[in-house]
N, C-alpha and C positions, 0 to 999 in steps of 0.2 A: 038455897044450897051454896052458891057461890059466896054469898056473904059470910056464912059461917066457916068456909074454908079460908077465906082472907083473914078472918079474926084469929083461926087456928094457926095459920102461918106467922102472923105477927107475933105470937109468942114463942116462936121457935128460937131457941137459946143459941147465942153466937159468942165465940170466945176471941177475944182481941188478939190478933197475931202480933208478935213482937218485932217481926221482919217480914217483908214480903219483896218480890220483884215485880217490877213494873214490866209491861209487855208492850213495846212499841214498834209499829211497822214490822211486825212479825219476828222480833228479836228480842233477846234480853237486854234490858235497859239497866239503869242504877236503881239501888233500893231506896232512892231518895223520897220517893213519894208513894203511899198505897192507894191513892185515889186517882181516878182518871178524869173525872169531872162529874158534877151533879152528886158529889159525895159517894160515887160508886167505885169500888176497888178496881183496879187495873188487873189484878189476877185474884185467883181464890184458891185458898189451901184446903186440901183433902186430908183427912185422918189416915194415916198409914196403918197398916195391921202388923205389929211386930211379929206375930206367930205365923205369918204367911211365907210359905216355902218360896224362896226366890224374891222376897219382898212383895210390896204391894204394886200392882200393875193395873191400870184403869183403861177403860175403852169407850164406853157409851155415855151419852148425855141426852137428857130430855128436858124440856122447858115447860112451864106452866106460865103463858104470857099473862094472864090475868093477875096471878098472885105474885109474880116474879120469882117463883121457886124453880130450882133446878135439880136434876136427880143424875147421879153419876154411878156407873157399874164398876165393880172391881172384878177383873177377870181371875185373880188369885184369891178364891174364897167365894165370891158371889155376893159380897156384901153390897149394899145400895146406900149411897150417901146423898144427903140432901142440903142444899144451901139456899140462899136468897141473894137477890142481886145487890143488896145493899150491905152485905156483911161479908168480910174477907174469909171467915172460917166456916166450912161445911162441916157437918157431923153424920155419924152413922145414923141412917133412918131404919134400914131392915138389915138384920143379920145374915151372915152366910154360913159357910161350913156345914151345910146340911139343913138350915132353916127352910121350910117348905120345900124341902128336896133339893135346894139350890147350892150347888158348889161352885158354879162359875156364872158369870152374866155379861151379856155384850150390849147390843143395842137397846135403847130405851126411848119411848115416846109418851106424850100425854094428850089425852083427847079433850074435847070441849067441856066435859064433866068433871075433868081434873083426874080421870082414872090413869093409872101408870101401868104401861105395858112393856114387859121386860122380855127380850130374846135371850135364850139360855145357850147360845152357841153349841158346844158339843155336849152340853149337860146330860141330854137324854141319849146320846148317840150309843147304840149297843148295850143299852140297859133299859131299866124301867122307871128311870127319873123322869121329872117333868122338862119339856122342851121349852115352855114359856109360862109367864105368870102375868096376872092382872091384879092390882090392888087398887083399892079406894084412896083418897087423899088422906085419909086418917090411918092408913097402913093395913086396913083389913083385906085379907086374902079373898078375892072374888073367884079367882079361877087359876088352877094349876093343870095345865094339859099337855098331853102328848099329842104329836102331829101324826098323820098317816104314814110318813116315811121314817122308819126306824133308824135310818142313818143320816137324818137331817142335822145340819148345822145351822141354826138360826141365828143370822148376824145382825140384820137391822130391821127397822120397823117404821112405817109411816101410816098415818091415819087417811082413809080415802074419803071421797065424797059422800059416801054412804055412812060414815060414821064408824065402820069397821077398821081393825087394825090389819095391816098386810105386811108379813114378815118375809125377808129374803132368805134364801137356802144356799149357803155356799158350797154344800156338796152336790147339789143337784139344781139344775136352772129351773126351780120351781118357786112359786110365790104362795105363801099359806095365809088365808084370810082367817081371822078370829073375830067372833062377834058373839053378842048375847042375844039368843033367840035364833029361830030358823030361818030368818028372813035372807033372801039372796039377791044379788044384783043380776043385771043381764049377763054378767060374766060367766065363763064356763067355770063349774065347780065339779069336784070329784063326787061331792055328795057323801063322802065317807065321814063320818063323825070322828072326833078325837077319841082316841082310846083311853079309857079311864086309868087313873094311876093305881098301882098296886098298893094295898094297905101297908105293906111293910115300909114304904117310904116316909110314912108318917103324915101324909098329906092326903086329905080328903078330896077326890076329883069333884069339881064343881059344875061338870056337864050336866048333871041332873037340875041344875038351877037354870039351865038354858045356854050356857057358854059352849060354843063349837070352835073346832078348828077343821078347816077343810082346804084341800088343794084347790087353790083359785086359778092358777094359771101355770102351764107347762111350756117352757121355751125351748125345749130340746130339739125342735125342729131346725133352730138356727144356732143356738149357743152350745158350744163345745166346752164342757169344763176341762180344765188344766190342773195339774198339780199345784196346790196352794189354796188361796181364798178367792173364790169365783164372785158369784153375786153377793154384793155388800151394800153400799148405800143406796138409799131410795128416797125420792121426793116426788111431789106431784108436779105436773106440768102447770104453766100460768093459768091456761084455760081449763085446767081440771079434767082433761080428757085422757090423760095417761099418766103412768109412773114413769119416772126416769130411774134406771138402775145401772149401778157401775158393776162391771166386771174387772176386778183388780188384776187378775193374772194375765189378762190380754190387753188391758187399757182400753176397752171398749164400752160405750154407753149403749143400753138397750131401752127401748120404748114399749111398754106393755099397755095396750089398749084397756081403758076402763070399762067400754061397752062390750067387749069381746074377749079380752084377756089375751089376744094375740099379740106376738112380739115382732119387732123390727128393729134394725140397727138404726142408731141415730148418726147422721154424718156430723163428725166434730171437727171438721176443717184441719186435719192434720195434727191435731193436738195430742201430745204424748201424755197418756192418763195411765201408765203402767202404776201399779200399786195404788190405784184410786181407792179410797177408803170411804170417807164421809162426804156427802153432798149437802150443800146448803144453797137454797134458792130464795132469791128476793125478786120479784117482778120476772123479767127476762135474765137476770144475772144469775149464773150458777158458779159457785165456788166448789172446785174438786180438791180435796185434802189428799195429797200422795204422800202416805204415811212414810215409808223407808226412804223414798226419794227426797223427802223434806222439801216439797214444792206446793204451792198453792196455785192452781190454774183458774184463770177467770174465762168462762164461755158465755156468751149471749145465745141463748135459746130463742127459737121462734115460739110463739104461744102454745103451739101444739106439741112442741118437743120432737119434731121430725128432724130437725137439723139444728146446728149451732155454729157460731162464728167463734174462731179461737181468738180471743182479745189478748191475753197476756199470761205469763207464767213468772212467779216470783219465788225466791228461796225463802223458806221458812228458817226458824232458829236451828242451827246445825247440831245444837246440843239437846234437841227434843224431837221425839217421833210423835207427831200429832195425829190423831185417829180421826174421831168424829166431831161435829160441830153442830151447833144450833144457834139461832138468832134470838136475842133477849134485849129488849130496850134499845134496839138500833145496833147493837154489837154482836159480832160473832163470839161464842164461847166455844173454846176447842180443848180437847183432852190431851194433856201431856202423858203418853202412856208408859214410858220408861221401858218399852218393848225391846230396846236395844241393849238393855243392860242384863247381864246374866242374874245378878241380884240387884234389885231395884234400890235405889237410895233417895231419900227424900231431899228437898221438899217435893211433895205431890201437888200438882197445881192444875188449874183451869185457867188457861190464858185467854186474853181477849184482843180483838183486832176489828178493825172497820171491814164491813162488806166490801169487796172489790167492785169497782164501776168503771 
């Protein structure tokens, strides 16, 4: 299966960019070179949607480390773009504007089988549209599900030790578990199955094929939602015993135990993490992307993620609002969202940087 996926991605068409901007030390450099080293581009261009109201604005990114593919979500329309580590230009992979019931998209991740999980943000809030989707590497829709909470805002997603996908909810301090089959871990689960989609959405619910969405953890005993985006970025701890989750409205990090689903606050050594969005972890190093504050914070977590040392904070490019990031080939790939623009103007880019150490 993995061999066929690599072969399929090798045929992904790429359009040579006439110009690009290099990204060095988290700032814009000159356009003198499109390559960073080993023939890899220093930044990646995304296709804008000329029909999108307010221009194209991007947010989530997922990577397939085996094939070198990455996937990027468009908030304005819900399109999904795909690129590869060795090509400057990414291209639309999945349509939006109602395709599979998707009008917006947020966080993305990829599991060991190459399946792509997409968080819908407010796509299903107050209506009967899907809250999330799962696709095969070939673009086949495997699941389009609603979650038990009709007011959920699914923000980001990570794969757990059990192979299931875990989605953060920005409206309530809950985490949603999505998996194929009815198997559960030792963590607390609501036991409530995903509600099937209504036929009018033009999407066939795939829960009959075994995909389910359940409320895995509820952190309301400690986490108080504030106005704005609450739970967002999510990564596993180094020892895989817990999820680390950012609450952007308060600048706190929360630890959700894999074994029990219980929540506790992570001591972050006084770090300012307001507007924390994407989290990127490598070993004990955790990079926290503070979107509108335009800062990248480096924390050093202990292996079980109960505490962290505040190592450093540095400014990112003042002309970009970076949101989420993922590691690919030793580099961080981060999304330039254009969230600070009333009407987004290109170029639309994924920028690269070294993981802070």
